[in-house]
C-alpha angles and dihedrals in degrees: 000000000000116000126216087256090056091050091048092052091049093051093047092048092051096046128041093217128018133186131226089250092054090050096047092045087057089055100262114139121226090240089057090051090052091051092048089054091049091050092048094242090124132013129222106231094180138338108317096354127102141181142177117279086240094055115122114197113242134210094283098041093124092053091054092049092047093050092050091051099038100049099187093031121129119201106244148164115007094003091053090047090052093048092050091045092240118152123337101295119141104171120201090212136042114253113212134175122215130183114274110259094032119131110260109248123229107250104175091132096070133006108270129171110208120207123186118222126180134206119338094356087064102036102039125082098021116152125187114221124189109229117177088338092306123118109234121187112220131168116247121252098260092045090050092051091053091048090052090056092045091053096034091128089059102042100023132265089245090062092051094047093047090050092048093051092046091050096049098040092048093042093237091148138014120253089239091057092049091050092048094054092040086060092045090054093039095237099111094116091049096047098042098078091049092048091049091050091056099041 
C-alpha cells in the first residue's frame, strides 16, 4: 500500500514544481508536507510551492512559478515575446493577463506584472505549452503582437514595431492571423501602416 510519502515522491518526480493544492488533492495532508520538508525529502521554494531537492531551475522557471500562483493567468506581452523568441526583449518580470473582475493574486514571490483583459482579448489566442511537465498558458505570436500594440503606451511603441517586423520577416505568423487579432484587440487601424511598411 502506498503511503502519503510515496505519493508525494511520485508527484514531485513527475513535476518540477508542485503546489499545496496539487499535493492535498492527491491525498497528502498538510502535516505530511511539513514533515517531508523537515526531513529534506522535499523543499519549499516559496509559499505553497515545492520541489525535489535535486531540482535545478530551467530557463522558464519564472513562468512555471507565475502560472502556479496566478491560476487563470496567461503569459502575455514582453514575457510572451521572450518565450516565442520574438524581438530582443528580456523582461525582468513575468507579464500575465487575467480576466477583468478577477481578484488580484498576491505575487510577492517573484516579480509579476498583472494586466486585466476582458472578453475575446482575454480568451482568444491562448496556447498551452508543456514546460517541465507543467501546463503553461501563453498567448500565440499574432495575439501577442496585437496586445503589444494595444498596450504600446505601457511597453513602448518601439517594442511593438520591432516584434511585428521580426514576426513578418521571419514568417512566424500569417498576415491573416495578425489582422484577425488586430481586430480582436481593436488596433487594426494602428497596426495596418506598420504592416504595410514591412510587406
